[in-house]
C-alpha positions, 0 to 999 in steps of 0.5 A: 295637471288635469286637476289644476286645469280643472280647477282653473277652469272652475276658478274662471267660470267663477270669475266670469260669474262673479263679473257677470252678477257685478255688471248686473247689479251695476246696471240695476244700481245705475237704474235705481240711481237714475230713478232716484235722481229723477224723482229728486229732480221732479220733487225740486221742480215741484217745490221750485214751482210752488215757490213761484205761486207763493211768490206770485200770490204776494206780488203787486201789479208791477210783477205781471208783465200782462198788466202793463202796455210797455214792452219791456227790455226782455220782451218782444213785440209784433204787429198782426196785420189782418184783413180787419185791421192791425193787432199790436202784441207783446211776447214773453220770452222770459216766461215761455220761451219755446212758444216765443221763439216758435211764434217769432220764427214762423212770423219771420219766415212768412208761415202765418201770412194768408192764413185765416182765423178759422175758429171764432167764438164771440165772448170766448176767443179768436184762433188762427195759425193753421195753414189748413185753415180748419183746425186740423194742421200746423207744425212747430219749427222744431217738428222733425229737427229736434226731439228734445223741443218737439218729440213729434206731437208737438212741444211742451206746455210753458205754464208760469204763475205770472201770466194768465188767460186774461182778456188780451192774452196770446195763448198756444192751441193744442189738443192735450198736454204738450201738443203745441204746434203753430196755432194760437188764440186771442182770449176775448171775453168781456165778461167779469170772471173775478167773482168765481175765483179765490184769492187763495189761487189767484194773485190779487192783480190778476183777480182785478184783471179778470174783472175785465174779462178772460178765460180762467178755465183755461189756465194751467192748460194752455201756454200764455206767451203774449198780450194784446196791447193795441188793437183789441177793438179788432179782436172784437170786431173779428169775434162779432163776425157772422159764424158758419159751420164749426165756429169758422167765419162765414166770410174769410177773415185773413192774417196778411202778414206779422211783422216783428216790430222788436225781436229777441235773441235766444242764444244770449 
């Protein structure tokens, strides 16, 4: 009887050990499988983006929404009312849904009202969207609410081969990759940038657009999510203002309000 009991205990111990080993292997197996899946997804995403780039390189001007002043059915429109005049912009939720939803929500909530253009560099860009007025502040609409969209540092960059930092482009300001909050800038540079660019890397219609100015050095690092369709004279006026320290205008230039002329339904 004692031998039988010893054997039974040994059998139970062996079975328990086997079960633990099986669980351990299963956990390691799941981790391995998950890593393989993540790698495949990453490779698929890279391949899909490369295909988009190749498609963009062959596309005509009609495929680039920045190159027309018409507001498409899948685009939004706002009027930025400033102390120097109005700037009308169209937004591209198809290509930069997070940035556009963030901007529109802030605009409708009055977040940008009475904020200033805190950083202005003529023949480069004009920057705004910081409630602190010095470039140190601003949050996304998801901060502390949705960790899938904003993990605390900001929401992810949305880079598209169909959107560029050409003159008039509205882009998100950031402090590094995926740190987008509320600050934005409008590309104002008027100098021809096309001569230094390669047809291998830029679509022909965008090369032509860069003849009118812009900042190609920012492409790939900053989300372009809109474009000025009326009021570039106001942008130039703001850019030519007298500057004090840290590229801040000597006299405040204010965003009075941002009126949403054409909204976009992100739930559809």
